[in-house]
N, C-alpha and C positions, 0 to 999 in steps of 0.2 A: 468954418463949421467943424465941430468936434465929432470924430467918428469913434464910436464905442465898440463896434464889433462888425464882423463880416461872416455871413454864411456862404460857404461854397457847396453848391448843389449840382450834382451830376444828373442829367436827365436823358432819356432815350425815346425819341418819337419815331414811330414807324412811318415810312412814306407811303402815299397812296399807290405809288408805283415805283419800281426801280428807277434810278437815275444814273445813266451811263455817260461817262465822259472819256477822254483819251487816257486818263490815268486810273480809271476803275469804275466799278458799279456800286451804288449805295443803295441799300434796302431800308436803312434807318438812319436817322440823324442823332448822334449823341453830342450832347452840349454840356458846357460848364456855365452855370449861372452863378452870379455873385449878388447877394443881397446885403447892401451896405446899411448899417444901422447908425443913426445919429439921434440926439435928443429931440430934434424938430421933425424929422421925416426919415423914411426909408427909401432907398433907391435900388434899382435893378440894373445889373450889367450882364452882358452875354458874350462869352468868348467863342468866336467862330472857328477856332482850330479844329481840324478834323480829327478822327480816330487815329489815322495813319499819316506820317509825314509824306504825302504824295503831292498835294497841291502846293505846300510850302514846307519848310523845315520844321515848322511848329506842329504840334499834335497835342491832343487833349490831355493826356497824362503829364506830359512835360509842362503844359500851361498851368495845370493845377498845382504842380510841385513849385513852379517858379512864383506863382502868386502867393502861395502859403509861406514859403521860406525865404523869399527874397523881396517881393514887392510890398506885401502888407507890413512887414517890419519897418520899411522906410516910411510908410504913412504913419505908422504908430510913433515914430521918433519925433513928429511935430505935433504941437499942441492943437492946431486947427489946420484945416486944408480946405482949398477950393478947387474946383475941376481944373482951373487954369494953372494950378500949382502941381498937379499930378505928373504931367510929363517931365518937368524939370527935376522933381523929386526922384523919378525913376530912371532918369537919364544915365546914371552910372551903370545900370544893368544893361549889358549890350543886347540889342535886338528884342526878341520876344514881344514883338508889337501887338500880336493878338491878345496876349495876356495883359499887356499894359492898357490896351484899348478897353478891355472889359472892366478893368478897375476905374479907369477915367469915366467910363460910361456910368457905373453905378454911383460914383460920387456926383456926376453931373445931374443924374435923375433926382437924387436926394436934394441936392442944392436948389434945383428948380422947383421941385414940389414944396419945399420949405418957403420959398419965395412966391409961390403961386404964379409962376411963369411957364407957359407952354415952351416946349423945345423949339418949335418952328419960329415963334417970335424971337427967341434968344439968338437963333442962327441968322435971322434977317430974311425969312422966307417970303416969297412975293405971290405965292399961289396957295389956294385952299384945297386943291386937288392936283394930282399928278398923273400923267399918262402911264399906263402899265404895259410892259412887254413881258414875254414869256421866254424861258430857255427850254429848248427841247433836246433831250439826250439822244445819243447815238442809238439806233434801232436795229433789230434784226433784219428788217426788210424795208424797201422803199414804200411798199403798200402800207405798212404800219405807220411809217413816218407821215405819209400823207393824211392818213386817218387822224393821227394826232394833231397835226397842224390844223386841219379842218375843224376839229373839236375846239381848239383854242381860238380860232378866229370866230367860230359860232358863239363862244363865250364872251367875245368883245375885245380880246387883246389886240392892241394897236401895232405891235411889232413882234416879229418872230426872230429868235436867235437859234441857229442850229449849231450843236456841237459837231466838231469834225475831227478827222484823224486821216493819216494816209490810208487810202482804200476806202474811205467813206468821206467823200468831199464833193468832187465834181458832179457826179451823177445824182446824188440826193438833192444837191442845191438846184441842178437842172430840172429835176423832177418837181420840186416845190415851185420854182419860178414858173414853169410851163403850166402847172395846175392852177395856180392862184394869181398869176398875172403879174405885170410890171409895177402895179401900184402898190403891192404889198411891201411894207417896210421889212426888209430881210438883211440879216447879218450873220456872221459865222464866228465861231470861237474854237481856237485849236488847243488852248491850254498847253502851249509849248511843245506840240507834238511833231513839228517840222524842223528841218535843218536848212541852212542857206542853199544846200544842193536841191532842195525842193522848189526853188523859185520858179522854174517853168511849170510845174504843176500847179502852183498857187496863181500864176498868171492866167490859168485856164478858167479861173473864177471871175475874171474881169467882165466877160460879156453879160453877166447876170445882174448887173446894176446893184451890187450890194451897198449897204450903208458902210460897212467896214469889215475888215478881217481883224479878229482880236487875238493878240499874243500868239502868233504862228511859231516863233523861235524861243529858245531858252531865255529865261528871265534875266540872265547876266549878259546876254548878247545884244546889247543896245546898238552897238555899231553895226552888227548884222542886220538889225531891223532897218537901220538907216540905209543900208545898201540895197535891201530888199525893196524898200519903198521906192527906189529909182527904177525898178524893174517890173513893177505892176502898177495898174491904174487904180485899183481899189484902195481906199484910204486905210492906213494901218492904225489900230488902236492898241495900246498897252495896258496890261492888267498886272500880271505878276511882277513886271519890272518897276512898277511905280510903288515905291515905298515911302515917299515923302514928297513935300512940295519942291525940294531941291532936285529930287530925281525927275519929277515931271518937268520942271524947267529945263533940265539938261537934255532930257529925251526930245522935247519939242525943239530945243535950239538946233540940235544936230539932225533934225529930220527923221528921227527914229519913229515917230508917229505924228499924226495931226488931230487925234482924238484921244481922250483919256477916260478910262473906266476907274471911277473912285469907289473903292471898298474901304470903309472906315476901319475895319478890324485889321486889314492888311497894312494900313499905313500908320497904325498906332493910336487911332481914336478919331472921334468926330471933330475935334478942334483942328487937327492936322488935315482931316478931309476938307474942312471949310478953307483952310489955307491953300490947299491944292486947287479947289474951285477958284479962289481968288487969283492965284497965279495963272491958271489956264485962261481965265477971262481976260486978264491983262495981256496975254500973248495971242488972244484971238482963237483959242482952241475950245471946240465944244466938249462937254463932259456929260457922262451919264452915270447912274448909280448902279453898280453891280450888286449881286446877291450872293449869300453863302448859306442858303436854306435856313434862314433865321427863324426864330419863333416870332410871336406877335410883339415881343419886346424889341427885338432888332428890327423887325419890319417897320414898327411905328417910328423908330429913329431914322430909318432909311427914307421912309416917305417924307418926313420933314426935311431931311437933307436935300432930297430931290426937288423940293419946292424952292430952292435958291434959283436965281435968275439964269445962272450959267448952264443948268441942266437942260439942254434944249433938245436931247434925244431921250426917247422912252427907255427907262432902265428895267432892271430885273425886279421890279417891285410888284411881283405877282401877288394875286389873292392867296389868302391862307390855304384855301382848299386846293390849290395847285400841288401842294406837297403834303399837307396833313388833313386827316379826316377829324381829328380833334386837336386844337392848339391849346396853349396854356393861357391865353387871353381871349377875349371876344375876337371872332374872326375878322380879318379885312376882307371886304366883299367888293367885287368889281362892279362898277356902275357906269355904263356907257364908255367903257374902256379906261376908266380912271379909278384911283383910290383916293378916298378922303384923307386929308392931313389932319392928324389929331390936334385938337385945341385945348385939351385939359392941361393942368400943370404937369411939369416934367415931361416924360415921353407920351403921356396922355392915354395910357392903357393900364388896366389893373390885372394883375395875375389872379386867375381863378384857382383857389386853394385845392378843390377836389381834383380838377384836371391835372394840376401840378403834382399832386401826391400820386396819381395813377402812373406817371411816367418817371418818378424819381427813382434813381438807382442807389445814390448815397448822398449824404450830406454831412457837413462839418462846420461847427460854428467856432470862429476864432475870436476870442475877447482881445481886443487890440491893447487893452490895459496890461495883459499878461506879457505882451511883446515889448513894453517899454523898459 
């Protein structure tokens, strides 16, 4: 496929309510979108880097810079490219996985649209709908937390994930479990907020029958997670530590986790995400699809990914209304606890021009011919 140009568009979507984690509180989601232009079709990609380098070392200003000045010139240097070629072409540029993932994503969407192939079929999906979980941020009080969880359960969500941090962990989890009972699928996410010295505190979560504790320790402390796993009964899941299929295999091999959260942006793209799925399936480890407050573009791709056979746990594939009053695509709507997998070519969603213009901060068009 010949790429003629790429539009870099910054958007800012207000959240329906603040979303608080152990590393900060978000009131709006700023994102970088890429629109890849080819003679046969256009494709959209979404960079999930945050405004500040708090979740990972990547951040949106840096991602836009590296896409424009380092990644796009490498695509421009070849006459034609397919999605499968993007990662090898960009490999000499170290890290910047979220930026690379957005570029691969845009190429993949254009390629599949041109071929008339839905993303789910391309991946090898086996389901036409996927169970949806929801992530609940840190609250000011337990009463507010219980009200929020009740609302999500009433809406039909099949799994609840609670964000935790030191000082907001055992008691909120106890309150949710006591209020909603043992049948509730419940898990927690620490976003690296603890240290190995907190093992006794984390062990206090064992009686609550959690599905998993997600990423309690620093992302580079894989051995620490392996030691922690020996001291608690609750299964450990890794998020930030998993940057590739190799990292997933290594973590599982040493017992640092028994479950993996797959976030395509974090690992460099959906093709690497599928490889992680395959590695985990071969090693008998369940996976689920994490979320990064994506627009309908990224949500569509995540829902298709979550329809692969190894995704046996409900992911963070929440309905659009969980985060945004107005998305830039038609909203994903919860139906009996599930989201429908798009079946149109590419990612299967169309960007709504008026909605996109309302949230656009800036845009730049790069003619790839000028980079050659």
